[in-house]
C-alpha positions in Angstrom: -2.6 29.6 -22.7 -5.6 27.8 -21.2 -5.5 27.4 -17.5 -8.3 26.7 -15.0 -8.7 25.9 -11.4 -9.9 22.3 -11.0 -10.1 21.5 -7.3 -8.7 21.9 -3.8 -7.6 18.7 -2.1 -7.6 18.3 1.7 -7.5 14.5 1.8 -5.4 12.0 -0.3 -8.6 10.3 -1.5 -9.5 13.5 -3.4 -6.4 13.6 -5.6 -7.1 13.6 -9.4 -7.0 10.1 -10.9 -6.7 10.9 -14.6 -2.9 10.3 -14.6 -2.0 13.7 -16.1 1.6 14.9 -15.3 1.9 17.3 -12.4 4.3 20.2 -11.6 4.4 21.0 -7.8 5.2 24.4 -6.3 6.7 24.2 -2.9 8.0 26.8 -0.5 7.6 28.7 2.7 4.4 30.6 3.4 4.2 33.9 1.5 7.2 33.1 -0.8 5.3 33.7 -4.0 4.1 30.3 -5.2 0.7 31.5 -6.3 2.2 34.6 -8.0 4.6 32.3 -9.9 1.7 30.1 -11.1 -0.2 33.2 -12.3 2.9 34.6 -14.1 3.5 31.2 -15.8 0.0 31.0 -17.3 -0.4 34.7 -17.9 -3.4 35.2 -15.6 -3.4 37.6 -12.7 -6.1 35.9 -10.6 -6.0 32.2 -11.4 -4.1 31.2 -8.1 -5.2 33.2 -5.1 -2.4 35.5 -3.8 -2.4 37.2 -0.4 -0.1 39.2 1.8 -1.1 37.0 4.7 1.0 33.9 5.1 -0.8 30.5 5.2 -3.7 31.3 2.9 -3.1 28.2 0.8 -4.3 25.5 3.1 -4.9 22.6 0.6 -3.3 21.2 -2.5 -4.7 23.4 -5.3 -4.8 21.8 -8.8 -4.8 23.9 -11.9 -5.2 22.3 -15.3 -2.9 23.8 -17.9 -3.7 23.4 -21.6 -5.6 20.1 -20.8 -2.1 18.5 -20.6 -0.9 18.7 -17.1 -1.6 20.1 -13.6 0.2 22.9 -11.7 -0.2 22.0 -8.0 0.1 24.8 -5.5 1.0 23.3 -2.1 0.5 24.9 1.3 3.4 26.9 2.5 5.5 25.6 5.4 7.0 27.8 8.1 5.1 30.8 9.4 1.4 30.8 8.9 -1.5 32.2 10.9 -3.1 28.9 11.5 -3.5 26.6 14.5 -0.6 24.1 14.9 -3.1 21.2 14.3 -3.9 22.6 10.9 -0.3 23.1 9.9 0.5 19.5 11.0 -2.3 18.3 8.8 -0.9 20.3 5.9 2.5 18.8 6.5 1.1 15.2 6.4 -0.9 16.0 3.3 2.2 17.4 1.5 4.4 14.5 2.6 1.8 12.0 1.4 1.5 13.8 -1.9 5.2 13.9 -2.5 5.8 10.3 -1.5 2.9 8.7 -3.4 2.4 10.8 -6.5 3.8 8.8 -9.4 2.9 11.4 -12.0 4.8 14.3 -10.4 7.3 15.4 -13.0 9.2 18.2 -11.3 8.9 20.2 -8.1 9.8 23.9 -7.9 11.4 24.8 -4.6 10.7 28.5 -4.3 12.9 30.7 -2.1 12.4 34.4 -1.3 15.6 36.0 -2.7 15.6 38.4 0.2 15.7 35.6 2.8 17.7 32.8 1.0 17.8 29.3 2.5 16.1 28.7 5.8 16.2 25.5 7.8 12.9 24.2 6.5 14.0 24.9 2.9 17.1 22.9 3.4 15.2 20.1 5.1 12.8 19.9 2.1 15.7 20.0 -0.4 17.4 17.1 1.4 14.0 15.2 1.5 13.5 15.7 -2.2 17.0 14.5 -2.9 16.7 11.5 -0.6 13.5 10.5 -2.3 14.8 11.0 -5.8 12.4 13.7 -6.8 13.7 16.2 -9.5 13.4 19.8 -8.4 14.4 23.2 -9.5 15.2 26.1 -7.1 13.5 29.4 -7.9 14.6 32.7 -6.3 11.4 34.8 -6.2 10.8 38.5 -5.5 13.9 39.6 -7.4 12.2 42.9 -8.2 12.2 43.8 -4.5 16.0 44.0 -4.5 18.5 46.4 -6.0 21.3 45.1 -8.2 23.8 44.6 -5.4 21.2 42.9 -3.1 20.2 40.6 -6.0 23.8 39.5 -6.4 24.2 38.9 -2.7 20.9 37.0 -2.5 21.7 34.8 -5.5 25.2 34.1 -4.2 23.8 32.9 -0.9 21.3 30.6 -2.6 24.0 29.2 -4.9 25.7 27.7 -1.8 23.3 24.8 -2.1 21.8 25.0 -5.6 21.7 27.1 -8.8 18.5 29.1 -8.7 16.4 30.5 -11.5 15.8 34.2 -10.7 12.1 35.1 -10.9 9.9 38.2 -10.6 6.2 38.1 -10.9 6.3 41.9 -11.4 8.7 42.0 -14.4 8.3 38.5 -15.7 11.9 37.7 -15.3 12.5 34.0 -15.3 9.2 32.9 -16.8 10.8 31.6 -20.0 13.5 29.7 -18.1 10.9 28.1 -15.8 8.8 27.0 -18.7 12.0 25.4 -20.3 12.5 23.4 -17.0 8.8 22.3 -17.1 9.0 21.3 -20.8 12.2 19.4 -20.2 10.6 17.2 -17.6 7.4 16.6 -19.6 8.8 15.5 -23.0 
């Protein structure tokens, strides 16, 4: 699979104008958005990953097979950044989600160990209120034993059926690709 970094966008005027379909990856800081993108395209270092929350500070566009973009959005919630910066990210994300006509699907990524948090539920309700299709992904499944996985998935299922995912084992990659393909037919 061909995938390449195209650009980081910090201002709505910098968004790509070629009209290609887009797939957005949303979630709290350090939930595994970049790891998910890397696993989907089979490259370890396409999207930058870090143990430090808040490293993604712009909308990062990755061109996949010259057909569509993966868009890695800044995480919300805890991030080691000034409040002014996180407010700017929030405005950029909201503008992107409200104005992007070529967004096909958004993946709302939750850490399976943490489940739903208030900001996750707020985003879920916002996506639904604005009519955006989304898929919930339960990440970091490899960090839980079998009983913990069942408890984590049960808690997430209170509000949505998740696709379990692990960047370490590759669990869920096929199902996530099926969801992407379904929205881009």
